[in-house]
N, CA, C and O of each residue as an XYZ file, in Angstrom:
840
protein
N      57.096    111.462    118.404
C      56.032    112.219    117.753
C      55.961    113.621    118.355
O      55.990    113.764    119.577
N      55.868    114.652    117.522
C      55.828    116.019    118.000
C      54.479    116.303    118.658
O      53.484    115.619    118.416
N      54.485    117.328    119.491
C      53.256    117.705    120.194
C      52.201    118.166    119.201
O      52.510    118.973    118.325
N      50.984    117.690    119.302
C      49.931    118.121    118.388
C      49.620    119.604    118.569
O      49.812    120.170    119.645
N      49.136    120.218    117.489
C      48.703    121.607    117.567
C      47.301    121.643    118.161
O      46.335    121.237    117.515
N      47.197    122.124    119.371
C      45.910    122.264    120.032
C      45.802    123.686    120.573
O      46.540    124.074    121.478
N      44.875    124.458    120.010
C      44.661    125.833    120.428
C      43.359    125.902    121.222
O      42.342    125.352    120.797
N      43.386    126.570    122.365
C      42.208    126.738    123.200
C      41.829    128.213    123.204
O      42.671    129.077    123.448
N      40.553    128.496    122.932
C      40.093    129.866    122.748
C      39.089    130.246    123.822
O      38.154    129.494    124.096
N      39.277    131.403    124.428
C      38.316    131.872    125.425
C      37.004    132.214    124.731
O      36.984    132.549    123.547
N      35.905    132.125    125.485
C      34.598    132.276    124.851
C      33.946    133.637    125.053
O      32.831    133.862    124.581
N      34.617    134.542    125.743
C      34.058    135.872    125.941
C      32.999    135.946    127.028
O      32.523    137.034    127.355
N      32.622    134.800    127.594
C      31.606    134.769    128.646
C      32.192    134.333    129.988
O      31.782    134.828    131.038
N      33.122    133.436    129.952
C      33.722    132.923    131.179
C      34.546    134.028    131.852
O      35.307    134.717    131.173
N      34.412    134.208    133.160
C      35.249    135.194    133.848
C      36.726    134.925    133.575
O      37.175    133.779    133.623
N      37.464    135.971    133.294
C      38.858    135.786    132.905
C      39.723    135.158    133.993
O      40.637    134.405    133.657
N      39.488    135.423    135.277
C      40.257    134.689    136.288
C      40.030    133.176    136.194
O      40.946    132.387    136.423
N      38.800    132.787    135.855
C      38.486    131.361    135.707
C      39.195    130.772    134.491
O      39.708    129.654    134.547
N      39.221    131.530    133.387
C      39.930    131.046    132.201
C      41.427    130.932    132.484
O      42.071    129.980    132.043
N      41.978    131.889    133.211
C      43.399    131.841    133.555
C      43.699    130.618    134.417
O      44.721    129.958    134.229
N      42.808    130.317    135.363
C      42.998    129.150    136.212
C      42.941    127.867    135.399
O      43.754    126.965    135.599
N      41.979    127.783    134.479
C      41.872    126.617    133.601
C      43.152    126.445    132.780
O      43.691    125.344    132.668
N      43.629    127.560    132.208
C      44.837    127.508    131.390
C      46.034    127.018    132.195
O      46.881    126.288    131.682
N      46.097    127.423    133.454
C      47.198    127.003    134.298
C      47.221    125.511    134.557
O      48.272    124.946    134.859
N      46.063    124.865    134.441
C      45.970    123.424    134.691
C      46.289    122.583    133.455
O      46.686    121.425    133.581
N      46.119    123.156    132.270
C      46.249    122.342    131.055
C      47.341    122.809    130.102
O      47.540    122.194    129.055
N      48.059    123.891    130.441
C      48.998    124.465    129.469
C      50.101    123.510    128.998
O      50.572    123.671    127.872
N      50.544    122.520    129.797
C      51.597    121.640    129.269
C      51.165    120.845    128.037
O      52.007    120.321    127.308
N      49.858    120.756    127.807
C      49.348    119.941    126.710
C      48.741    120.778    125.579
O      48.173    120.233    124.632
N      48.867    122.104    125.685
C      48.227    123.015    124.737
C      49.286    123.841    124.015
O      50.275    124.262    124.616
N      49.069    124.069    122.724
C      50.013    124.875    121.936
C      49.838    126.360    122.214
O      50.812    127.067    122.474
N      48.592    126.835    122.160
C      48.317    128.267    122.330
C      46.972    128.480    123.004
O      46.032    127.706    122.821
N      46.902    129.552    123.791
C      45.648    130.015    124.365
C      45.311    131.356    123.724
O      46.102    132.297    123.786
N      44.137    131.437    123.110
C      43.710    132.672    122.460
C      42.777    133.444    123.385
O      41.757    132.919    123.832
N      43.134    134.688    123.666
C      42.227    135.577    124.373
C      41.347    136.250    123.322
O      41.748    137.223    122.684
N      40.154    135.718    123.158
C      39.195    136.247    122.184
C      38.092    136.935    122.975
O      37.038    136.355    123.235
N      38.353    138.170    123.348
C      37.486    138.905    124.264
C      37.113    140.243    123.638
O      37.736    141.267    123.917
N      36.094    140.222    122.795
C      35.738    141.397    122.008
C      35.252    142.567    122.860
O      35.391    143.721    122.453
N      34.694    142.295    124.017
C      34.121    143.369    124.833
C      35.071    143.885    125.908
O      34.732    144.816    126.640
N      36.250    143.292    126.008
C      37.174    143.683    127.067
C      38.080    144.832    126.622
O      38.470    144.921    125.458
N      38.403    145.702    127.571
C      39.320    146.810    127.300
C      40.756    146.301    127.278
O      41.038    145.169    127.670
N      41.654    147.157    126.813
C      43.061    146.769    126.781
C      43.576    146.493    128.195
O      44.374    145.576    128.388
N      43.137    147.262    129.174
C      43.576    147.042    130.551
C      43.081    145.701    131.074
O      43.800    145.000    131.787
N      41.854    145.349    130.720
C      41.318    144.066    131.152
C      42.073    142.909    130.508
O      42.293    141.879    131.146
N      42.467    143.069    129.259
C      43.236    142.029    128.584
C      44.618    141.879    129.221
O      45.101    140.763    129.412
N      45.244    142.997    129.544
C      46.551    142.945    130.211
C      46.422    142.239    131.556
O      47.278    141.434    131.925
N      45.346    142.544    132.290
C      45.125    141.877    133.577
C      44.941    140.382    133.382
O      45.448    139.587    134.173
N      44.211    139.987    132.323
C      44.007    138.560    132.047
C      45.335    137.879    131.744
O      45.578    136.761    132.198
N      46.183    138.538    130.987
C      47.502    137.981    130.669
C      48.315    137.814    131.942
O      48.992    136.801    132.118
N      48.254    138.796    132.827
C      48.994    138.702    134.090
C      48.483    137.534    134.928
O      49.272    136.825    135.553
N      47.170    137.331    134.944
C      46.610    136.184    135.680
C      47.095    134.866    135.081
O      47.417    133.927    135.809
N      47.145    134.802    133.762
C      47.604    133.580    133.101
C      49.072    133.309    133.420
O      49.459    132.167    133.666
N      49.875    134.352    133.413
C      51.296    134.199    133.747
C      51.458    133.727    135.191
O      52.289    132.867    135.483
N      50.663    134.293    136.082
C      50.716    133.883    137.486
C      50.299    132.428    137.657
O      50.755    131.750    138.578
N      49.428    131.948    136.764
C      48.969    130.554    136.820
C      49.984    129.595    136.214
O      49.788    128.380    136.236
N      51.072    130.143    135.673
C      52.132    129.297    135.135
C      52.175    129.182    133.628
O      53.053    128.512    133.085
N      51.237    129.827    132.936
C      51.204    129.736    131.479
C      52.361    130.546    130.894
O      52.479    131.733    131.201
N      53.213    129.953    130.068
C      54.303    130.711    129.448
C      53.761    131.795    128.516
O      52.772    131.573    127.817
N      54.397    132.953    128.502
C      53.938    134.062    127.662
C      53.864    133.664    126.199
O      52.989    134.133    125.471
N      54.780    132.795    125.757
C      54.817    132.401    124.345
C      53.586    131.598    123.929
O      53.338    131.430    122.735
N      52.811    131.101    124.897
C      51.611    130.328    124.578
C      50.351    131.189    124.551
O      49.266    130.685    124.263
N      50.482    132.468    124.844
C      49.322    133.357    124.903
C      49.209    134.146    123.599
O      50.167    134.788    123.167
N      48.049    134.092    122.987
C      47.769    134.817    121.757
C      46.610    135.776    122.025
O      45.603    135.387    122.617
N      46.751    137.009    121.596
C      45.700    138.009    121.798
C      44.995    138.251    120.469
O      45.629    138.600    119.473
N      43.689    138.064    120.464
C      42.926    138.279    119.239
C      42.675    139.764    119.001
O      42.195    140.480    119.880
N      43.008    140.202    117.807
C      42.748    141.543    117.293
C      43.642    142.621    117.907
O      44.129    143.489    117.183
N      43.869    142.589    119.214
C      44.589    143.663    119.898
C      46.097    143.448    119.804
O      46.733    142.930    120.721
N      46.642    143.861    118.671
C      48.072    143.697    118.414
C      48.894    144.496    119.414
O      49.969    144.062    119.830
N      48.391    145.657    119.796
C      49.118    146.499    120.743
C      49.297    145.815    122.088
O      50.360    145.907    122.701
N      48.252    145.125    122.547
C      48.340    144.414    123.824
C      49.311    143.246    123.719
O      50.129    143.027    124.612
N      49.217    142.505    122.632
C      50.124    141.372    122.437
C      51.579    141.838    122.427
O      52.435    141.208    123.048
N      51.861    142.929    121.731
C      53.227    143.440    121.610
C      53.741    143.956    122.953
O      54.867    143.651    123.345
N      52.919    144.739    123.661
C      53.375    145.348    124.910
C      53.575    144.329    126.011
O      54.372    144.546    126.923
N      52.848    143.204    125.933
C      52.967    142.164    126.961
C      53.912    141.039    126.557
O      54.087    140.072    127.298
N      54.521    141.167    125.379
C      55.497    140.173    124.902
C      54.899    138.767    124.863
O      55.542    137.799    125.269
N      53.672    138.665    124.375
C      53.031    137.362    124.285
C      53.518    136.621    123.037
O      54.372    137.103    122.293
N      52.943    135.433    122.836
C      53.360    134.613    121.704
C      52.824    135.069    120.366
O      53.143    134.469    119.340
N      52.019    136.115    120.351
C      51.561    136.631    119.073
C      50.166    137.201    119.127
O      49.552    137.313    120.188
N      49.677    137.562    117.942
C      48.340    138.119    117.789
C      47.605    137.345    116.712
O      48.210    136.796    115.791
N      46.287    137.313    116.848
C      45.464    136.656    115.836
C      44.517    137.677    115.233
O      43.877    138.442    115.954
N      44.429    137.689    113.918
C      43.670    138.699    113.203
C      42.381    138.132    112.620
O      42.361    137.024    112.084
N      41.315    138.900    112.731
C      40.034    138.556    112.124
C      39.860    139.382    110.851
O      40.751    140.147    110.480
N      38.717    139.232    110.184
C      38.485    139.947    108.931
C      38.477    141.454    109.133
O      38.791    142.201    108.206
N      38.116    141.920    110.346
C      38.023    143.351    110.611
C      39.313    143.923    111.196
O      39.381    145.120    111.476
N      40.329    143.095    111.385
C      41.578    143.527    112.015
C      42.479    144.242    111.008
O      42.141    144.365    109.830
N      43.612    144.703    111.486
C      44.631    145.256    110.599
C      45.095    144.193    109.606
O      45.019    142.995    109.883
N      45.572    144.639    108.456
C      46.105    143.701    107.474
C      47.395    143.070    107.989
O      48.138    143.683    108.755
N      47.646    141.847    107.560
C      48.840    141.124    108.005
C      50.103    141.915    107.671
O      50.995    142.044    108.509
N      50.179    142.437    106.468
C      51.377    143.167    106.045
C      51.644    144.356    106.951
O      52.794    144.631    107.292
N      50.598    145.060    107.341
C      50.765    146.230    108.202
C      51.265    145.810    109.593
O      52.131    146.464    110.174
N      50.713    144.722    110.108
C      51.140    144.234    111.423
C      52.597    143.796    111.382
O      53.376    144.125    112.277
N      52.963    143.056    110.344
C      54.330    142.569    110.230
C      55.320    143.720    110.081
O      56.449    143.636    110.566
N      54.905    144.787    109.417
C      55.778    145.937    109.237
C      55.942    146.732    110.526
O      57.044    147.167    110.859
N      54.834    146.918    111.251
C      54.870    147.728    112.470
C      55.413    146.964    113.668
O      56.007    147.552    114.572
N      55.206    145.634    113.671
C      55.616    144.810    114.807
C      56.466    143.644    114.295
O      56.020    142.497    114.307
N      57.679    143.937    113.849
C      58.511    142.877    113.247
C      58.792    141.739    114.221
O      59.115    141.958    115.388
N      58.661    140.532    113.713
C      58.933    139.362    114.528
C      57.734    138.825    115.268
O      57.804    137.742    115.850
N      56.623    139.562    115.261
C      55.440    139.070    115.971
C      54.792    137.926    115.196
O      54.505    138.056    114.006
N      54.568    136.820    115.870
C      53.859    135.704    115.257
C      52.407    136.125    115.042
O      51.735    136.569    115.973
N      51.940    135.983    113.820
C      50.635    136.519    113.455
C      49.810    135.483    112.711
O      50.235    134.966    111.678
N      48.637    135.184    113.236
C      47.724    134.261    112.580
C      46.507    134.979    112.054
O      46.226    136.109    112.454
N      45.780    134.331    111.158
C      44.587    134.928    110.556
C      43.462    133.914    110.478
O      43.704    132.725    110.268
N      42.242    134.374    110.646
C      41.069    133.540    110.412
C      40.714    133.601    108.934
O      40.630    134.688    108.363
N      40.506    132.453    108.311
C      40.150    132.390    106.894
C      39.013    131.399    106.702
O      38.738    130.561    107.561
N      38.356    131.519    105.541
C      37.183    130.688    105.276
C      37.244    130.002    103.924
O      36.275    129.372    103.501
N      38.372    130.118    103.245
C      38.497    129.495    101.929
C      39.965    129.320    101.591
O      40.837    129.905    102.233
N      40.231    128.496    100.561
C      41.595    128.304    100.089
C      42.159    129.612     99.534
O      43.344    129.900     99.701
N      41.320    130.390     98.884
C      41.761    131.666     98.310
C      42.230    132.609     99.417
O      43.288    133.227     99.300
N      41.451    132.719    100.482
C      41.840    133.577    101.591
C      43.120    133.080    102.255
O      43.980    133.881    102.619
N      43.250    131.769    102.414
C      44.451    131.201    103.033
C      45.687    131.542    102.212
O      46.711    131.939    102.769
N      45.602    131.391    100.889
C      46.739    131.684    100.021
C      47.089    133.163    100.071
O      48.264    133.527    100.027
N      46.074    134.018    100.163
C      46.312    135.460    100.195
C      47.072    135.871    101.442
O      48.063    136.596    101.349
N      46.622    135.415    102.621
C      47.301    135.837    103.846
C      48.676    135.185    103.967
O      49.561    135.736    104.623
N      48.870    134.023    103.346
C      50.210    133.436    103.320
C      51.155    134.345    102.549
O      52.285    134.573    102.980
N      50.708    134.862    101.424
C      51.524    135.782    100.631
C      51.838    137.053    101.416
O      52.895    137.658    101.238
N      50.911    137.450    102.282
C      51.096    138.672    103.060
C      51.970    138.464    104.288
O      52.326    139.430    104.963
N      52.322    137.206    104.588
C      53.250    136.945    105.677
C      52.679    136.314    106.921
O      53.361    136.258    107.944
N      51.430    135.829    106.869
C      50.855    135.169    108.042
C      51.669    133.932    108.408
O      52.252    133.280    107.542
N      51.702    133.621    109.696
C      52.457    132.465    110.186
C      51.609    131.202    110.268
O      52.144    130.093    110.231
N      50.290    131.359    110.379
C      49.370    130.225    110.401
C      47.972    130.771    110.121
O      47.754    131.982    110.157
N      47.030    129.874    109.844
C      45.642    130.298    109.689
C      44.730    129.395    110.518
O      45.015    128.216    110.728
N      43.636    129.977    110.976
C      42.525    129.203    111.537
C      41.479    129.106    110.435
O      40.985    130.122    109.946
N      41.146    127.890    110.051
C      40.162    127.691    108.985
C      38.870    127.135    109.558
O      38.880    126.157    110.305
N      37.765    127.761    109.206
C      36.491    127.239    109.679
C      35.331    128.105    109.211
O      35.467    129.016    108.396
N      34.165    127.754    109.789
C      34.019    126.624    110.707
C      33.787    125.343    109.906
O      33.063    125.332    108.910
N      34.420    124.267    110.370
C      34.419    123.021    109.617
C      33.107    122.265    109.788
O      32.516    121.802    108.812
N      32.655    122.143    111.033
C      31.414    121.433    111.343
C      30.403    122.431    111.916
O      30.778    123.547    112.277
N      29.131    122.044    112.004
C      28.156    122.938    112.637
C      28.642    123.380    114.013
O      29.146    122.577    114.798
N      28.482    124.674    114.292
C      29.032    125.236    115.522
C      27.972    126.004    116.293
O      27.160    126.718    115.704
N      27.982    125.857    117.603
C      27.047    126.574    118.454
C      27.265    128.080    118.377
O      26.321    128.851    118.550
N      28.490    128.503    118.123
C      28.787    129.933    118.074
C      28.335    130.580    116.769
O      28.231    131.804    116.684
N      28.063    129.754    115.741
C      27.600    130.286    114.458
C      26.460    129.413    113.915
O      26.590    128.786    112.863
N      25.351    129.386    114.647
C      24.272    128.464    114.288
C      23.595    128.775    112.958
O      22.992    127.888    112.354
N      23.685    130.017    112.492
C      22.983    130.413    111.272
C      23.835    130.301    110.013
O      23.351    130.546    108.908
N      25.098    129.931    110.178
C      25.997    129.837    109.026
C      26.304    128.375    108.719
O      26.638    127.615    109.628
N      26.197    127.971    107.467
C      26.509    126.577    107.127
C      28.000    126.300    107.286
O      28.818    127.176    107.006
N      28.367    125.106    107.727
C      29.792    124.780    107.875
C      30.481    124.659    106.527
O      29.841    124.357    105.520
N      31.797    124.898    106.509
C      32.563    124.777    105.272
C      32.779    123.319    104.881
O      32.781    122.979    103.698
N      32.962    122.464    105.880
C      33.109    121.043    105.616
C      34.543    120.601    105.395
O      35.454    121.419    105.268
N      34.721    119.297    105.352
C      36.061    118.713    105.246
C      36.676    118.928    103.865
O      37.892    119.087    103.757
N      35.870    118.937    102.814
C      36.428    119.128    101.476
C      37.048    120.514    101.339
O      38.117    120.660    100.746
N      36.385    121.528    101.881
C      36.930    122.884    101.830
C      38.195    122.989    102.682
O      39.148    123.674    102.310
N      38.196    122.308    103.825
C      39.397    122.274    104.664
C      40.542    121.622    103.906
O      41.666    122.124    103.919
N      40.262    120.513    103.252
C      41.277    119.791    102.491
C      41.868    120.690    101.389
O      43.078    120.694    101.163
N      41.013    121.434    100.723
C      41.462    122.336     99.662
C      42.343    123.450    100.226
O      43.373    123.792     99.645
N      41.932    124.008    101.357
C      42.715    125.083    101.974
C      44.081    124.580    102.426
O      45.094    125.247    102.213
N      44.109    123.406    103.051
C      45.377    122.853    103.533
C      46.328    122.554    102.391
O      47.543    122.685    102.542
N      45.786    122.152    101.243
C      46.625    121.834    100.092
C      47.115    123.077     99.366
O      48.034    122.996     98.550
N      46.511    124.228     99.654
C      46.831    125.445     98.908
C      47.958    126.257     99.533
O      48.449    127.199     98.911
N      48.381    125.913    100.754
C      49.399    126.700    101.454
C      50.417    125.787    102.128
O      50.192    124.589    102.302
N      51.531    126.383    102.496
C      52.556    125.646    103.227
C      52.522    125.931    104.718
O      53.069    125.164    105.509
N      51.893    127.011    105.101
C      51.853    127.356    106.516
C      50.831    126.476    107.250
O      49.958    125.889    106.610
N      50.928    126.376    108.575
C      50.004    125.518    109.322
C      48.553    125.970    109.181
O      48.247    127.158    109.280
N      47.678    125.017    108.950
C      46.243    125.271    108.892
C      45.605    124.610    110.112
O      45.640    123.388    110.255
N      45.028    125.422    110.980
C      44.402    124.932    112.201
C      42.895    124.963    111.994
O      42.323    126.018    111.721
N      42.257    123.816    112.122
C      40.820    123.721    111.898
C      40.054    124.159    113.143
O      40.482    123.918    114.272
N      38.911    124.807    112.912
C      38.089    125.281    114.024
C      36.615    125.123    113.659
O      36.247    125.153    112.485
N      35.790    124.958    114.672
C      34.352    124.951    114.465
C      33.708    123.595    114.608
O      33.804    122.758    113.710
N      33.046    123.369    115.742
C      32.309    122.126    115.957
C      33.183    120.886    116.093
O      32.708    119.772    115.877
N      34.443    121.061    116.445
C      35.356    119.920    116.517
C      35.262    119.262    117.893
O      35.361    119.923    118.927
N      35.069    117.944    117.876
C      34.948    117.149    119.094
C      36.003    116.041    119.063
O      36.631    115.818    118.027
N      36.204    115.350    120.178
C      37.124    114.208    120.148
C      36.700    113.131    119.156
O      37.529    112.340    118.704
N      35.419    113.098    118.816
C      34.930    112.085    117.878
C      35.240    112.404    116.420
O      35.361    111.493    115.601
N      35.373    113.704    116.084
C      35.651    114.046    114.681
C      37.005    114.708    114.456
O      37.351    115.039    113.322
N      37.779    114.906    115.529
C      39.057    115.602    115.395
C      40.015    114.867    114.464
O      40.756    115.503    113.715
N      40.009    113.535    114.504
C      40.925    112.789    113.644
C      40.606    113.017    112.175
O      41.499    112.948    111.331
N      39.344    113.289    111.857
C      38.959    113.533    110.468
C      39.605    114.803    109.918
O      40.023    114.834    108.761
N      39.688    115.844    110.736
C      40.265    117.096    110.247
C      41.769    116.953    110.049
O      42.340    117.586    109.161
N      42.412    116.129    110.866
C      43.841    115.888    110.679
C      44.078    115.100    109.391
O      45.009    115.392    108.640
N      43.237    114.111    109.143
C      43.357    113.343    107.904
C      43.084    114.211    106.674
O      43.558    113.911    105.578
N      42.321    115.286    106.862
C      42.034    116.200    105.753
C      43.185    117.169    105.488
O      43.133    117.957    104.545
N      44.224    117.106    106.326
C      45.404    117.934    106.083
C      45.658    119.030    107.090
O      46.650    119.749    106.971
N      44.788    119.186    108.088
C      45.000    120.213    109.104
C      46.213    119.886    109.966
O      46.500    118.721    110.239
N      46.913    120.919    110.386
C      48.065    120.740    111.268
C      47.652    120.615    112.728
O      48.448    120.211    113.576
N      46.414    120.961    113.012
C      45.928    120.889    114.373
C      44.508    121.404    114.446
O      43.864    121.633    113.422
N      44.024    121.584    115.664
C      42.653    122.026    115.861
C      42.611    123.160    116.876
O      43.512    123.315    117.701
N      41.538    123.954    116.794
C      41.265    124.989    117.786
C      39.895    124.716    118.375
O      38.948    124.402    117.653
N      39.794    124.837    119.692
C      38.575    124.466    120.398
C      38.203    125.566    121.379
O      39.059    126.145    122.047
N      36.900    125.841    121.450
C      36.397    126.806    122.417
C      35.557    126.076    123.456
O      36.076    125.669    124.495
N      34.275    125.905    123.190
C      33.366    125.322    124.183
C      33.716    123.883    124.521
O      33.466    123.431    125.639
N      34.293    123.156    123.568
C      34.625    121.761    123.794
C      35.557    121.544    124.965
O      35.569    120.467    125.560
N      36.345    122.565    125.306
C      37.251    122.473    126.453
C      36.839    123.451    127.546
O      36.766    123.078    128.717
N      36.570    124.698    127.172
C      36.255    125.727    128.164
C      35.010    125.374    128.966
O      34.957    125.639    130.167
N      34.004    124.778    128.319
C      32.750    124.447    128.997
C      32.695    123.000    129.502
O      31.673    122.571    130.038
N      33.777    122.257    129.335
C      33.778    120.851    129.737
C      33.759    120.715    131.261
O      34.323    121.543    131.977
N      33.108    119.668    131.738
C      33.077    119.403    133.174
C      34.472    119.076    133.697
O      34.816    119.421    134.827
N      35.274    118.404    132.861
C      36.651    118.054    133.212
C      37.553    118.462    132.049
O      37.861    117.632    131.193
N      37.983    119.730    132.002
C      38.775    120.211    130.878
C      40.049    119.417    130.639
O      40.425    119.195    129.488
N      40.725    118.983    131.703
C      41.978    118.245    131.540
C      41.735    116.917    130.834
O      42.502    116.532    129.952
N      40.679    116.223    131.217
C      40.356    114.953    130.568
C      39.958    115.178    129.114
O      40.294    114.378    128.242
N      39.244    116.268    128.858
C      38.828    116.553    127.489
C      40.045    116.884    126.614
O      40.096    116.485    125.451
N      41.013    117.605    127.163
C      42.235    117.893    126.411
C      42.912    116.597    125.993
O      43.330    116.456    124.844
N      43.020    115.662    126.906
C      43.659    114.392    126.583
C      42.886    113.640    125.510
O      43.485    112.981    124.660
N      41.565    113.733    125.541
C      40.745    113.073    124.519
C      41.005    113.690    123.147
O      41.092    112.981    122.145
N      41.126    115.005    123.111
C      41.434    115.671    121.843
C      42.817    115.266    121.333
O      42.990    115.008    120.142
N      43.790    115.213    122.223
C      45.144    114.865    121.808
C      45.196    113.449    121.263
O      45.860    113.196    120.258
N      44.509    112.531    121.909
C      44.470    111.157    121.395
C      43.856    111.114    120.002
O      44.329    110.382    119.133
N      42.814    111.892    119.794
C      42.154    111.919    118.483
C      43.069    112.516    117.421
O      43.095    112.043    116.285
N      43.820    113.555    117.786
C      44.753    114.169    116.830
C      45.842    113.183    116.446
O      46.173    113.046    115.268
N      46.402    112.492    117.438
C      47.434    111.493    117.150
C      46.883    110.379    116.269
O      47.567    109.896    115.367
N      45.655    109.976    116.530
C      45.035    108.940    115.701
C      44.930    109.409    114.254
O      45.227    108.653    113.329
N      44.511    110.645    114.063
C      44.424    111.192    112.712
C      45.772    111.306    112.043
O      45.890    111.071    110.840
N      46.794    111.663    112.805
C      48.143    111.780    112.251
C      48.674    110.420    111.807
O      49.277    110.293    110.742
N      48.442    109.422    112.629
C      48.952    108.088    112.291
C      48.323    107.560    111.015
O      49.002    106.936    110.199
N      47.035    107.803    110.836
C      46.376    107.317    109.623
C      46.719    108.176    108.413
O      46.695    107.693    107.281
N      47.043    109.464    108.649
C      47.413    110.357    107.550
C      48.857    110.146    107.139
O      49.199    110.241    105.961
N      49.727    109.851    108.145
C      51.152    109.637    107.889
C      51.630    108.518    108.806
O      51.915    108.783    109.974
N      51.727    107.299    108.337
C      52.102    106.150    109.171
C      53.457    106.300    109.851
O      53.740    105.586    110.813
N      54.307    107.218    109.371
C      55.643    107.386    109.977
C      55.587    108.161    111.282
O      56.564    108.192    112.031
N      54.423    108.802    111.564
C      54.301    109.581    112.811
C      54.326    108.667    114.034
O      54.235    109.145    115.164
């Protein structure tokens, strides 16, 4: 069975040396680490990447949100784009070969960025989320529709726990992205394993050949 898609996202509050240390302990079981640090300067992001590399995290597992220039100059595993970021087509043209993901909220948006050349999408938020308490969740039906509308990997995000992670996989997601569920956990390594077990459970019920 292939390694599940598990993306871990920084929360913008945890000190970056602490996030780098956490990443160094769990990276063998994680697909990508997203540096989602809206208030940090480019120099601070570069320093965070250096700390992660020193902790043993492979550069290919590091994704920089929004700051394509930092991702490119540090030879990381790619950049992730939000609604306010550069367009996918522009990034792909200026930075050929860079793995580029996009945040989307509907099947229509997912299909659009796929046409523009995105390599994967983060779809959410699926369940009620502490980071977006005033916005209603999209739900599993919307996730299912988005996953069926594209061929590229759809990574579910938002309110995902070990108890509901298998549901998003059964809905067609290729994996999950988690912020507080791992970053704020008392035992992040144990929580990662709980998520992986849930993903495998969802895969087995979605595709018995897994």
